[in-house]
C-alpha positions in Angstrom: 109.7 89.1 142.5 109.5 86.7 145.5 106.9 84.5 143.7 109.2 83.9 140.8 112.2 83.1 143.1 110.1 80.6 144.9 109.0 79.0 141.7 112.6 78.9 140.4 113.8 77.3 143.6 111.3 74.4 143.2 111.7 74.0 139.4 113.4 71.0 138.1 117.0 71.7 137.4 117.1 68.9 134.8 115.1 70.7 132.2 117.2 70.8 129.1 117.2 72.9 126.0 114.9 71.7 123.2 116.6 70.4 120.1 114.2 72.1 117.7 114.9 74.6 114.8 112.0 76.7 116.1 113.8 77.0 119.4 116.9 78.1 117.7 114.9 80.8 115.8 113.9 82.6 119.0 116.6 85.2 119.6 118.3 85.5 123.0 117.8 89.3 122.9 114.0 88.8 122.6 114.0 86.3 125.5 115.9 88.8 127.6 113.4 91.5 126.7 110.6 89.3 127.9 112.6 88.2 131.1 112.1 84.6 129.9 113.4 81.7 132.1 112.7 78.3 130.5 112.2 76.9 134.0 109.7 79.4 135.2 107.9 79.9 131.9 106.5 83.3 132.6 106.4 86.2 130.1 107.0 89.5 131.9 105.7 92.5 129.8 108.4 95.2 129.4 106.6 98.5 130.3 109.4 100.6 128.8 109.0 99.0 125.3 106.8 101.1 123.0 104.9 98.1 121.6 104.0 96.8 125.0 103.4 100.0 126.9 100.7 102.6 127.0 100.3 106.0 128.8 100.1 105.7 132.6 96.8 106.4 134.4 96.5 110.1 135.4 95.6 109.3 139.0 98.5 109.9 141.3 100.1 106.6 142.4 98.2 104.4 140.0 100.6 102.2 137.9 98.0 100.9 135.5 98.1 101.7 131.8 95.5 103.4 129.6 94.9 101.6 126.3 92.0 103.4 124.7 91.2 107.1 124.0 87.6 106.8 125.4 89.1 106.1 128.9 89.9 109.8 129.2 93.5 109.1 130.5 92.2 106.8 133.3 92.7 103.0 133.8 89.6 100.9 133.9 89.3 100.9 137.7 89.9 104.6 138.0 87.4 105.4 135.2 84.7 103.5 137.0 85.4 105.5 140.2 85.4 108.8 138.2 82.0 107.9 136.6 80.5 107.4 140.1 82.1 110.6 141.5 80.2 113.1 139.5 83.4 115.2 139.1 85.0 116.6 136.1 88.2 114.8 134.8 90.4 117.6 136.1 88.8 117.6 139.5 89.0 113.8 139.8 92.6 113.5 138.7 93.6 116.3 141.0 92.2 114.8 144.1 91.9 111.0 143.6 94.5 108.6 145.0 95.3 105.1 144.1 93.1 102.5 145.7 95.4 100.2 147.6 94.5 96.5 147.2 96.2 93.2 147.2 97.8 92.6 143.8 99.6 89.4 143.2 100.6 86.9 145.9 101.0 88.0 149.5 103.6 86.0 151.5 103.7 85.3 155.1 105.2 88.2 157.2 107.4 85.9 159.2 110.9 86.6 158.0 112.1 84.1 155.3 108.9 82.1 155.5 108.2 80.8 151.9 104.5 80.0 152.3 101.6 82.2 151.0 99.8 84.5 153.4 96.0 84.7 153.8 95.7 88.3 152.5 96.6 91.9 153.6 94.3 91.7 156.6 95.9 88.4 157.9 99.4 88.4 156.3 100.4 85.0 157.8 100.5 81.6 156.3 97.9 79.1 157.7 100.4 77.4 160.1 101.7 80.7 161.5 98.2 82.1 161.7 97.2 79.1 163.8 100.2 79.7 166.1 99.5 83.4 166.4 95.8 83.0 167.2 95.6 79.7 169.1 98.9 79.3 170.8 100.7 82.6 171.3 97.6 84.9 171.2 99.7 88.0 170.6 99.4 90.7 167.9 101.0 89.9 164.5 103.7 92.6 165.0 104.9 90.8 168.2 104.4 87.4 166.8 106.7 87.8 163.7 109.5 88.9 166.1 109.0 86.1 168.7 112.2 84.1 169.0 110.4 80.8 168.9 108.6 81.5 165.6 110.6 80.0 162.8 110.2 80.3 159.0 108.6 77.3 157.1 109.6 75.8 153.8 107.3 76.1 150.8 105.0 73.3 149.7 105.8 74.0 146.1 103.8 75.5 143.2 100.0 75.2 143.1 98.8 72.0 141.5 97.0 74.0 138.7 99.5 73.6 135.8 99.4 77.2 134.7 99.8 78.7 138.2 103.1 79.9 139.6 101.9 80.6 143.1 102.6 78.5 146.2 100.3 75.9 147.7 98.7 76.3 151.1 99.1 72.6 151.9 101.1 69.7 150.7 98.3 68.4 148.5 96.3 71.5 147.8 96.3 74.7 145.7 97.2 78.4 146.1 94.5 80.4 148.0 93.0 81.8 144.8 92.6 78.3 143.0 91.4 76.7 146.2 88.6 79.2 146.2 87.9 78.6 142.6 87.8 74.8 143.2 85.3 75.2 146.0 83.1 77.4 143.9 83.2 74.8 141.0 82.3 72.0 143.4 79.3 74.0 144.7 78.1 74.6 141.1 78.8 71.1 140.0 81.2 72.1 137.2 84.4 70.7 138.5 84.2 67.4 136.6 87.5 65.6 136.1 89.8 67.4 138.6 92.9 66.3 136.7 91.6 68.0 133.6 90.6 71.0 135.6 94.1 71.3 136.9 95.6 71.2 133.3 93.1 73.6 131.7 92.4 76.2 134.4 93.9 79.7 133.9 96.5 81.2 136.1 95.5 84.0 138.4 95.7 87.1 136.3 98.4 89.5 137.3 99.2 92.8 135.5 102.1 92.4 133.2 102.6 88.6 133.7 101.5 85.9 131.2 101.9 82.3 132.1 103.0 79.7 129.6 103.2 77.0 132.3 101.4 73.8 131.6 101.8 74.1 127.9 103.8 71.5 125.8 107.4 72.6 125.1 106.6 72.8 121.4 103.7 75.1 121.9 105.7 77.3 124.3 108.3 78.0 121.7 105.7 78.4 119.0 104.2 81.2 121.2 107.6 82.7 121.8 108.5 82.7 118.1 105.1 84.1 117.0 105.4 86.8 119.6 109.0 87.6 118.5 107.9 87.9 114.8 104.9 90.1 115.7 107.1 92.4 117.7 109.6 92.6 114.8 106.6 93.3 112.5 105.6 96.3 114.7 102.4 94.9 116.1 101.3 96.4 119.4 101.4 93.7 122.1 99.2 94.0 125.2 98.9 91.6 128.0 95.1 91.7 127.9 95.3 90.3 124.4 98.1 87.8 124.9 96.7 86.3 128.1 93.3 85.2 126.7 95.1 83.6 123.8 97.4 81.6 126.0 94.5 80.6 128.1 92.6 79.5 125.0 95.6 77.4 123.9 95.8 75.7 127.4 92.0 75.1 127.5 92.1 73.2 124.2 95.1 71.1 125.2 96.7 71.4 121.8 100.1 69.9 121.0 100.8 72.5 118.3 99.2 75.9 117.5 98.1 74.6 114.1 95.5 72.5 116.0 94.0 75.6 117.6 90.3 76.3 117.0 89.6 80.0 116.7 86.0 79.6 115.6 84.2 80.5 118.9 86.3 83.3 120.4 86.1 87.1 120.2 87.6 88.8 117.2 90.5 90.3 119.3 91.7 86.9 120.4 91.0 85.3 117.0 93.0 88.1 115.3 96.0 87.5 117.6 95.8 83.8 117.0 95.7 84.2 113.3 98.7 86.5 113.5 100.7 83.8 115.4 99.6 81.1 112.9 100.7 83.3 110.0 104.2 83.6 111.3 104.4 79.9 112.2 103.2 79.1 108.6 106.1 81.2 107.3 108.7 79.5 109.4 111.3 77.8 107.3 109.8 78.8 104.0 112.1 79.2 101.0 111.4 79.6 97.2 112.8 76.1 96.8 110.2 74.6 99.1 107.3 76.7 97.7 107.8 76.3 94.0 106.7 72.7 94.0 103.3 73.5 95.7 100.0 74.5 94.0 99.6 77.4 96.5 102.6 79.5 97.2 103.1 81.7 100.2 104.1 85.1 98.9 106.3 85.6 102.0 108.9 83.2 100.5 109.2 85.6 97.6 109.1 88.8 99.4 105.4 89.4 98.7 102.2 89.5 100.8 99.5 86.9 100.8 99.3 83.8 98.7 99.7 82.9 95.0 97.2 80.3 93.8 97.8 77.9 90.9 95.3 75.3 92.0 92.6 76.4 89.6 94.7 75.4 86.6 93.6 71.8 86.1 96.1 70.7 83.4 99.5 69.6 84.8 101.5 70.9 81.9 99.8 74.3 81.9 100.1 74.6 85.7 103.8 73.8 85.7 104.5 76.2 82.8 102.6 79.0 84.7 104.7 78.3 87.8 107.9 78.6 85.7 106.7 81.9 84.3 105.9 83.2 87.9 109.4 82.2 89.1 110.8 84.3 86.3 108.4 87.2 86.7 108.2 87.7 90.5 111.7 89.1 91.0 110.8 91.9 88.6 107.8 93.0 90.7 107.7 95.8 93.4 105.1 96.9 95.8 101.8 95.0 95.2 103.4 92.6 92.8 101.4 89.6 94.1 98.2 91.1 92.8 99.6 91.6 89.3 101.1 88.1 89.2 97.8 86.6 90.4 95.9 88.5 87.8 98.1 86.9 85.1 97.6 83.5 86.6 93.9 84.0 86.7 93.9 84.6 82.9 95.6 81.2 82.4 93.0 79.7 84.8 90.3 80.9 82.5 92.1 79.2 79.6 92.4 76.1 81.6 88.6 76.1 82.3 88.0 76.5 78.5 90.3 73.5 77.7 88.6 71.4 80.4 85.2 72.1 79.1 85.9 71.9 75.4 88.4 69.0 74.8 87.5 65.3 75.2 90.6 64.7 77.2 90.0 67.9 79.2 93.2 69.4 77.8 95.4 67.0 79.7 97.6 66.1 76.6 99.8 69.0 75.7 100.3 67.6 72.2 96.7 67.8 71.2 95.9 71.5 71.9 96.0 73.9 68.9 94.8 77.2 67.7 91.2 76.1 67.5 91.2 75.7 71.3 92.3 79.3 71.7 89.5 80.5 69.3 87.0 78.7 71.5 88.6 80.4 74.5 88.2 83.8 73.0 84.5 83.1 72.1 83.9 81.9 75.7 85.3 85.2 77.1 83.1 87.2 74.7 80.1 85.2 75.8 80.9 85.8 79.5 81.2 89.5 78.8 77.9 89.6 76.9 76.2 87.8 79.8 77.5 90.3 82.2 79.6 87.8 84.1 82.8 89.7 83.4 83.3 93.4 82.6 84.7 94.8 79.4 87.8 95.7 81.2 88.2 92.2 82.6 87.6 90.8 79.1 90.5 92.8 77.6 92.8 92.1 80.5 92.3 88.3 80.4 93.0 88.1 76.7 96.0 90.4 77.0 97.5 88.5 80.0 96.9 85.1 78.4 98.7 86.2 75.2 101.5 87.7 77.2 102.1 84.5 79.2 101.8 82.1 76.3 104.4 84.1 74.4 106.7 84.4 77.4 106.5 80.6 78.1 108.0 80.0 74.7 110.8 82.5 75.2 111.7 80.9 78.5 112.3 77.6 76.6 109.5 75.7 78.1 108.8 73.9 74.8 112.1 72.1 74.9 112.6 68.4 75.9 111.8 67.6 79.5 110.0 71.0 79.8 106.2 71.3 80.5 105.3 72.5 77.0 107.4 69.9 75.0 105.4 68.8 72.0 102.9 71.7 72.0 101.6 72.8 68.6 103.3 75.9 67.1 99.9 77.5 66.4 98.9 77.4 70.1 99.3 81.1 70.7 97.3 84.4 70.6 97.9 87.2 68.2 97.8 91.0 68.7 94.6 91.3 66.8 93.0 88.8 69.2 93.1 91.3 72.0 89.8 93.4 71.9 89.8 97.2 72.1 90.0 98.8 75.5 86.5 99.8 76.7 85.9 103.5 77.3 87.0 104.7 80.7 84.1 104.6 83.1 85.5 107.0 85.8 83.8 110.0 84.4 80.2 110.6 85.4 80.7 109.5 89.0 81.2 113.0 90.4 79.1 114.2 93.3 76.5 117.0 93.1 77.6 120.3 94.6 74.8 120.1 97.1 76.2 116.8 98.4 79.7 118.1 98.5 78.6 121.1 100.5 76.8 119.0 103.1 79.8 116.6 103.4 82.2 119.4 104.0 79.9 120.8 106.7 80.0 117.5 108.6 83.8 116.9 108.4 84.1 117.4 112.2 82.4 114.1 112.6 85.5 112.3 111.3 87.4 113.3 114.4 85.0 112.0 117.0 86.6 108.6 116.9 90.0 110.1 117.8 91.5 109.7 114.3 92.4 113.1 113.0 94.4 111.5 110.1 91.1 110.3 108.6 89.7 113.8 108.4 93.0 115.0 107.0 93.1 112.3 104.3 89.5 113.1 103.3 90.1 116.9 103.1 93.2 116.3 101.0 91.4 114.1 98.5 88.7 116.7 98.3 91.0 119.7 97.9 93.6 118.1 95.6 91.8 115.5 93.6 94.6 113.0 94.2 93.9 109.3 94.4 93.2 108.0 97.9 96.2 105.7 97.7 98.4 108.7 96.8 97.1 110.7 99.7 97.5 107.9 102.2 101.1 107.4 101.2 102.2 111.0 101.4 105.5 111.4 103.2 105.9 113.8 106.1 107.9 116.3 104.0 105.3 116.6 101.2 104.8 120.3 101.4 107.2 122.7 99.5 107.1 126.2 98.1 107.9 126.9 94.4 110.0 129.7 93.1 107.2 132.1 93.5 106.7 131.2 97.1 103.4 129.4 96.5 102.6 126.1 98.2 103.1 122.9 96.3 102.1 119.3 97.2 104.8 116.7 96.3 103.4 113.2 95.9 104.0 109.9 94.0 101.7 108.7 91.3 101.9 105.0 92.2 99.4 103.9 89.5 101.6 105.3 86.7 104.9 104.8 88.6 105.7 108.5 88.5 107.8 109.9 91.3 107.8 113.3 92.9 104.8 114.8 91.1 104.0 118.4 92.0 100.6 120.0 92.4 100.0 123.7 93.3 97.6 123.9 96.3 95.9 126.7 98.3 96.9 128.1 101.6 94.0 126.5 103.4 95.0 123.0 102.1 98.6 123.8 103.2 97.3 124.6 106.7 95.6 121.2 106.9 98.9 119.5 106.0 100.9 121.7 108.5 98.5 120.9 111.3 98.9 117.1 110.6 102.7 117.4 110.5 102.6 119.0 113.9 100.5 116.1 115.3 102.8 113.5 113.7 105.9 115.2 115.0 104.5 115.3 118.6 103.6 111.6 118.3 106.9 110.3 116.9 109.5 112.8 118.2 112.5 110.5 117.7 111.9 109.4 114.1 113.7 111.2 111.4 111.3 113.3 109.2 112.7 111.6 106.1 111.2 108.3 107.4 107.9 109.6 108.7 104.6 109.4 106.9 102.1 112.3 107.0 99.2 109.9 107.8 100.7 107.2 110.0 98.6 104.2 111.0 97.8 103.5 114.6 98.6 99.7 114.2 102.0 98.0 114.1 103.6 101.4 113.7 105.9 102.3 116.7 108.1 104.6 114.6 105.5 106.3 112.4 106.9 104.8 109.2 103.8 103.0 108.0 101.0 104.9 106.4 97.3 104.2 106.7 95.9 102.1 103.9 93.4 103.2 101.4 91.2 100.3 102.4 91.2 101.4 106.0 90.4 105.0 104.9 87.5 103.7 102.8 86.1 101.7 105.7 86.2 104.6 108.1 84.8 106.9 105.5 81.9 104.6 104.8 81.1 104.4 108.5 81.1 108.2 108.7 78.9 108.7 105.5 76.4 106.1 106.7 76.1 108.0 110.1 75.2 111.3 108.4 71.6 112.5 107.7 70.1 111.9 104.2 71.5 114.2 101.4 68.5 115.7 99.7 69.2 116.9 96.1 66.9 118.3 93.4 66.0 115.4 91.1 63.9 115.5 87.9 61.3 112.7 87.9 58.3 111.9 85.7 55.0 112.1 87.5 51.8 111.4 85.5 53.7 111.9 82.2 55.2 115.3 83.3 58.7 116.0 84.5 58.9 117.6 87.9 61.7 118.4 90.3 61.6 116.8 93.7 64.1 116.8 96.7 65.0 113.2 96.9 67.7 111.4 99.0 71.0 110.9 97.2 72.4 107.3 97.1 75.1 107.2 99.8 76.7 104.2 98.1 77.9 106.7 95.4 79.9 108.6 98.1 83.3 107.0 98.4 86.8 108.6 98.5 87.6 108.1 94.9 84.4 110.0 94.0 86.1 113.1 95.3 88.7 112.8 92.5 86.0 112.4 89.9 84.2 115.5 91.3 87.5 117.5 91.2 88.1 116.6 87.6 84.4 117.1 86.5 84.2 120.6 88.0 87.3 121.7 86.2 86.1 120.2 82.9 82.7 121.9 83.3 84.5 125.2 84.1 86.3 125.2 80.7 89.8 124.1 81.6 91.6 123.0 78.5 91.8 119.2 78.1 95.6 119.2 78.0 95.8 121.4 81.1 93.3 119.1 83.0 95.3 116.0 81.8 98.4 117.5 83.5 96.4 118.5 86.6 95.0 115.0 87.0 98.3 113.3 86.0 96.6 111.1 83.5 98.7 109.1 81.2 96.4 109.4 78.2 94.3 112.3 77.0 91.4 110.0 76.2 91.0 109.4 80.0 90.7 113.2 80.6 88.3 113.7 77.6 85.7 111.4 79.3 85.0 114.2 81.7 84.3 116.6 78.8 81.9 114.2 77.3 80.0 114.1 80.5 80.1 117.9 80.7 78.9 118.2 77.1 76.0 115.9 77.8 74.9 117.9 80.8 75.4 121.1 78.9 73.3 119.8 76.0 70.5 119.0 78.4 70.7 122.5 79.9 70.8 124.2 76.5 67.6 122.3 75.5 65.9 123.9 78.4 67.1 127.5 78.0 66.5 127.4 74.2 62.8 127.1 74.9 63.1 130.7 76.4 65.0 132.4 73.7 64.3 136.0 72.5 65.3 138.2 69.6 66.3 141.9 69.9 62.7 143.0 70.1 61.8 140.7 72.9 59.9 138.3 70.7 60.1 134.7 71.8 61.8 132.3 69.4 60.1 129.0 69.8 61.9 125.7 69.4 59.3 122.9 69.2 61.0 120.2 67.2 63.9 118.0 68.2 65.5 118.6 64.8 65.6 122.3 65.5 67.2 121.6 68.9 69.8 119.5 67.2 70.6 122.3 64.8 70.7 124.7 67.7 73.5 122.7 69.3 75.5 122.7 66.0 74.9 126.4 65.6 76.1 127.1 69.1 79.3 125.2 68.2 80.2 126.8 64.8 77.6 129.4 63.8 77.6 131.9 66.7 79.9 133.9 68.9 79.3 135.1 72.4 78.8 138.8 73.1 78.6 140.3 76.6 74.9 139.7 77.1 73.9 137.2 74.4 74.8 135.6 71.1 75.7 137.0 67.7 75.2 135.0 64.4 76.4 137.7 62.0 78.8 135.7 59.7 81.7 138.2 59.5 81.7 138.8 63.3 81.5 135.1 64.0 84.4 134.5 61.6 86.4 137.2 63.3 85.7 135.7 66.7 83.5 138.5 67.8 85.9 141.3 67.0 84.3 142.6 63.8 80.9 144.0 64.7 79.6 146.4 61.9 77.3 148.3 64.4 80.0 148.6 67.1 78.3 146.2 69.5 74.9 147.9 69.6 73.4 144.4 69.8 69.8 145.3 70.7 69.6 147.1 67.4 70.9 144.2 65.3 68.8 141.4 63.8 71.7 138.9 64.2 71.4 139.2 68.1 69.5 137.0 70.3 69.5 136.1 74.0 68.0 133.7 76.4 67.1 133.4 80.1 70.7 132.4 81.0 71.9 136.0 80.1 69.4 137.8 82.3 72.0 138.8 84.9 74.2 140.1 82.1 71.4 142.1 80.6 70.6 143.7 84.0 74.3 144.5 84.6 74.5 146.0 81.1 71.5 148.2 81.8 73.0 149.4 85.0 76.2 150.3 83.1 74.3 152.3 80.5 72.5 154.3 83.2 75.8 154.9 85.1 77.6 155.8 81.9 74.9 158.4 81.0 75.1 160.1 84.5 78.9 160.2 84.3 79.0 161.6 80.8 76.5 164.3 81.7 79.0 165.7 84.3 82.1 164.9 82.3 84.1 167.8 80.7 84.5 167.0 77.0 83.5 168.2 73.6 79.9 168.0 72.8 80.4 165.7 69.7 82.5 163.3 71.8 79.9 163.2 74.5 77.1 162.7 71.9 79.0 159.8 70.3 79.6 158.1 73.7 76.3 158.9 75.3 74.0 155.8 75.5 70.8 156.5 73.5 67.4 156.5 75.1 66.3 154.0 72.5 69.0 151.5 73.5 68.1 151.9 77.1 64.5 151.4 76.3 65.2 148.3 74.2 67.3 146.7 77.0 64.6 147.5 79.6 61.9 146.0 77.4 64.0 142.9 76.8 64.6 142.4 80.5 61.0 142.8 81.3 60.0 140.4 78.6 62.3 137.7 79.8 61.2 138.2 83.4 57.5 138.0 82.5 57.9 134.8 80.6 60.0 133.3 83.5 57.3 134.3 86.1 54.6 132.7 83.9 56.2 129.3 84.4 55.1 126.8 87.1 57.3 126.5 90.2 58.6 123.1 88.9 59.6 124.6 85.5 61.2 127.5 87.3 63.4 125.2 89.3 64.4 123.2 86.3 65.2 126.4 84.3 67.3 127.7 87.2 69.3 124.5 87.3 69.8 124.6 83.5 70.9 128.2 83.7 73.5 127.3 86.4 75.0 124.6 84.1 75.1 126.9 81.1 76.6 129.8 82.9 79.2 127.6 84.6 80.8 126.8 81.2 81.4 130.5 80.6 83.7 130.8 83.7 87.4 130.5 83.5 89.2 128.6 86.3 92.7 129.6 87.3 95.1 126.6 87.6 97.3 128.5 90.1 95.3 127.2 93.1 93.3 124.2 91.9 90.3 123.3 94.0 87.2 121.2 93.9 85.4 124.5 93.3 85.0 128.0 94.5 85.6 128.1 98.3 82.3 129.8 98.9 80.5 126.9 97.2 81.8 123.9 99.2 83.8 125.2 102.2 82.0 128.4 103.4 83.9 128.1 106.7 87.2 128.7 105.0 88.5 132.2 104.1 89.0 132.9 100.4 92.4 131.6 99.2 
């Protein structure tokens, strides 16, 4: 680049290396990657590096890069030309050519002349242009070859500190900044010209970022921050880095820690915060952090910060730090969150001591068991007031007990230790920890109508060009795994068992269980296979053992980093909010009477984890055994799984109360249930005093005791006083009648002894009884109001669902025809 050679030739040769640890931390390999020269101070973006590059523009000859999917493969300039052309993308890219324009600095065409030219139309410096037009008056081609025309020396770099172009005159600026200066004078915005020189941006040039005009300290802060961000895998683009460097120059800071990011766009602010994060980590060690009240987790191999500043008592704060130093090496993954949760429990104890004791708990020798009793009462009060949940109440007491006990075993009560002199009774007992509250996950499942509508709109998740989001949502719906488990799936997560059926292999991070296996359907396997193909095409050089099934688009040049559950939740929320209202039948009270109306479903209840609840609840409602569902959901405790059955039983009870009001005996007489006491006994009778028969219920004691296998009348139910049915069995009664009629026709034409046919032939009385019973049920159903019919229909659906058996071979959120009609049956 001729510009850089000119700048280098005029740069001071006396510039020495900076004796600064930060300078030493910038690797020579990185400086070579960025073509860094400490004299020129320009960053040259390496186009062949995956973190700096992007696809080339589709227009032939255009060397610009395409950074966003919405640009349709065109750079910004070509996209504007395409939008004006009225052509399709294929037609435009097939015929369009690069628009040739002056990019960068144009030098004088006189051989070896070091001065800048006046543009493509007049490619001569000002002196030579004057000679060509005023003295020689010959064409440019002849002028540059004239023997009397000699090259001229450069005047040096532009007086604008950031600029690396050559001046037009001994005291002036490069052509571009000379034009800017004239425009500022006309507008009256030039002000102090010396300040203008120091703060004005360099002329933007693709792939070049100027650090000229910045203090040496700031220059190496930028280099170090950029190096660490590249090492971290962050995508670096010149259109992001250049505004940040210009912001630094405009504020004339002497170090990046003085940078004000309050009034800039979020992209520049985000980049600035990233640089400041790495600068804040520079030189950190556990030895330097342990004496602070706020620790950087980076020094301990963790993310974020660890806060001790809310613990007001010095002795308690130092003891908690000693515990943290001992505990942190034992943590993996999101260990900082766990450590901070324990510290927060001690912070609550600190608040209690500060509010309760006259000395605010500052003297370790005065605290005793009574102070812990007050602490326990304070937490109970906060829970009763709704300021903390029952789960938080249990966790705070449990963590505080754990830390106080561990502090003693660490020897912190010895001389010269923080807890020296503390009372022996200052501790929490096992009985101080309250019982765990009931699990609150169950009951947060989504109605089938909502799930059906959501699945019909899944295509909307791909509009933003993020197919991994749709894949993640589909997998959570189909498998019932936690969103975190789905997000972290490895590329090779699909296997076949010994029977050749597909199996999902995942890690249960919550319970620290590795390589869990879940049978899945062929349709779900197809979703995973399609995603694997996309990932393989995107990261062809990364070993599959290191790839993630759902790689993030940020800081992920090799495809080894998965999307986060938080990012999935945010994109899912945007998608759900963009969908039409979900109308579901809802029972409401109008003028003292319950009616069913189609009301909007609260979209706040639709979140990724709700799909897991829905998966579990549907299987529980379908009669899957609790121990089987516990294994299917990978729950640690059966009590967690049983919560779904309690919800299902509650819904079933409500449905039974509705259908009981339409119950009939064998003669079609309606059995009225008017008192709640009778309904309560009805629930008990359904549990222990009856047995299900093909089209109703039997209460005959010996048959009930035998589980329905000891009917004295050989299952002629309509002739037995112990038989009754209700509206939920209407489809079964109709099917039974059809079987009786078909059986009579077949027996009439069947070759058998007359006595055998007579014994097997359905009697006319039985057929008449069944017909009369069906008619009676239908008449009573037709007499109901439309609202009552809707409510009965919903209750029948719930009651009948509990009679189905769900196979665990291919676990799903429900029958494919219910939620995913576009899929073939598995």
